[in-house]
N, C-alpha and C positions, 0 to 999 in steps of 0.2 A: 504494500499500500503505499503510496506517495503522500508524505506530508508537507503542508504547505502554511506558512506563516505570511498574512497580508496585512500591511499596515497602510493605512490611508489618513492623507489629511481631511478629516471628515466630522464637522461639528454637529452633523445629524445622529451622531452616535452609533454608527454602523451599517446605516441603509445603504450606502454605496457599496460596501463590503458584501453586503447579502446579495445585491444584484449580480456582482461580478462572480460570486461564488455558484450561484443557482446557474446562471449561464454557462460557466465553465464547465459544472459538471454534466449540463444537458448537452454540450458538444461533445463531450467526453463518451457519454451514453450514445449518442447517433455514431461515433466513430468505433463502438464497440470495446472502449477501453474503460476500465475499473475506475470509479469516483475519487476524487481528491479528499484527503483526510484534511481539512480546515481547522487549525487552531482557531483559539479565540481572536477577534478581529483586533488589530491595534489601531485604535484611533485617537489621532494627534490634532492638536488646536490649530498649528500652522505650518506652512510649508518650511519655514527655517526649522523647526522643531524637528521635523521628518528627516529631513536632509541630516541633520547631526543625530539622529538615531542610527543611520546607517553604520556609525562606529560599532554598534552593537551586533553586527551581521554573524559574526563568528559565535557570538553568545547563542543566538537562535539556532543556528547551524549545529552547533557542537556541544554546547554547555547546558543544553535545556534538556528535559525529560518530559514527553518524548520528543528529541530533536527533529527540525525542520528538514526536509531535503530540498527546499527552495523557499526562498524569502523575497515577496513581493513588495516593492515601495511605491506608492501611487501619491504624486503632489499634483496639485491644481496649477493649471496654466494661468490662471486668474491672477494679477497682481504679481507673478513671479519675477519680473523684471525689478521688483522692487528691492529683491535680494542683490545688493551691490555686488559681493563676492562672486554671482553666475557670470557678472559681466554680459548678461542679456539685456536687449534695449527692448522698449515696449513695441507692439505693433505698428508698422510703419504705416501711414496713410495708401490706402488701396493694396494692402500686403494681404494676401488670403488667409483664412484661419489655419488652413493646413500648411502653408508654407510658415507661418509663426510657430507653429506646433513643432516642426522638424527642428527649428532655431531652438525651441524650448528644451525639445529633447536633448539635443546636443549638449546644451549649456547645462542642464539640470543632471542628467545622467553623468557626464563628466565629473559633476561636485559629488554626486551619488557614489561613485565607484571611488574616488580620492577617499573620502570618509571611510568605506568599508574596508578599503586596502590597507590603509593606516600606513604603518612601515614595512609592510611586507617586501620583499623583492619581486621582481615579476614572476618568475618561477613558481614560489612560493604561491601567489595570488592565481595562477592560472590553475592550479590544483583545484582550487574552491570556488572559481568565478563561475562555473555553470550554474550555480544554485542562487546567484543573485540577479534580481531581475527589478531596475528601475525603469519607471514609466511616468508621464505626464499625462494628466487627464485634460481634454478640454471641454468646457473651462473650468467646471465645477460640478459638485453632485448634482445641484439643481439642473443642470444642462440636461440631465438625464430624463426629468420631468417634462422640461420644455419640448422635448421632442415626442410626447405622448400626451400630452395635456388634456386633450380631448377625450381619452380615455379615465381621466381622475376628476372630471368634472372643474376643469379650469379653462374651457374653451379651446377653440381652436390650436394647434401646435404651430411652432415658428420653427425657422431653421437654425437648431441649437448651435451649430458651429458658428453663426454670425451674432448671436446672443452673448457678448461678453460678461453682464452681470445678469447671470439668470437667477441669482438669489432676489435682486429688486423685480425681475421679470415676473416670478412666481409670486412675490408679494403683491404685485400688482393686480395680477390675476386673481388672488384670493378676495381682493377687496372687490373686485367686479362680480364674480361669479359665487363668492360664498359669503359675502358681506362680512369678511372676518380678517383679522390681522394674520398674516403668517408668521408661526413661532418656529423656526429652522429645528431646534430640538426636540419638538413636539411632531410639528406637522412634517418636517421634510422625513423622517424616519418611517412614520405611516404610510406615505406616499411612496417611497422606494422599497417598502415591503410590499406594498401592493402592486407594485411593478415587478419586484423580484417573484412574485407567485404566479405570473402570469408568462407562458412560454409566449404567447403573441407579443406581448408589450417588451419583453426581453429581445424577441429579434427583431421588432422595431427599432430598438435604440440601437442594436449593432448595426443595424443598416444605416442609422442616421449618424452616428458617432466613430469616426475612424479611430481615435484613442482607445475608447471602451473595447471595440473589435480586435484591436492590438492586444490587449492584455488577456481577453477571453482566447484569442487565437493561441497566445504563447501558452497558457495554461493548458488549454486542449491538448498541445503538443508536447508536453514534458511527459 
């Protein structure tokens, strides 16, 4: 059995992780592969904290019980450029979301690998690097809700790639369609759990969001 630890920048308290886990195991089932045994989802409050947490990669791989065969780290693309040590510039006018995602992945993954590798030499790092999986989510967990909003009583969906502030977008839809204030830590996890439970909604998100698809495809392949 393959064991995976998944850490996300996720103030919804695990909703994003649940979608990714369910989608990955559904893909593995379709491919005739056994399900992944996921450990408790690690939910961190910001991108900086998550990147620094990569320092504990070897702890999760080799010094916990049960140890993880693979460790996934997922940071948000939203405001990732605020982390000056990444040397990542904000999306340029006219730059496509996918072009920015490629730049963000290059910068963030380089920093996450640097933290995980620590002072190991190249040969030593390569012996354990296959279990390390850094990813960038475009743009944030509410981006998943934007793509299927019609199915969760929030009106017609939008192009999630182009909605950089999905949190505010969902908040506006809550006011319009539910006459209520969106509370991330309560409503976000409930909506994402509803999405996670639906194969149809998961498939719609995989079709709409290339960054989610990349994470799920990677988990399906291990």
